[in-house]
Residue, then its C-alpha position, 0 to 999 in steps of 0.5 A: m677658576h681664578m685664584g686670589y682677590v676673594k674678599r666677599n664683603l668688598t668685592k662680592y659684586i665684582a665679576s672675577k673675570l675683571f681680575y684676569p688681566h692682573e693674573l696675566q700680569k702676575s704670571g708675566e704673560i702681559n705687561i700693563l703700563k700706566v699712561r699719563l693722562c696727557e699722553n693717552l691717545v685713546d682720548l682722541f676717540m673717547k672725548s672732545l678735546p681742545a684743538s692742541s690736544f686733538y692735533r697732538c693725538i692725530h700726529e702721534i697716531g700718524m694721521r696726516r692730511l693728503r697734501e702733507l704726504 
């Protein structure tokens, strides 16, 4: 059973499992870091990007053309 974050009038429709990562962070099992919007590499897979952002993302994840190897 999850403890904390029980404010019925504000969170009654939010599943308690959504608070599990917060509890793991609080206990020290995981460390959640904020990522600046311009540095979020997941955007490569989630949205259409301008060419400059696209090329920065593929470079950051290590994607290369065969002729560059």
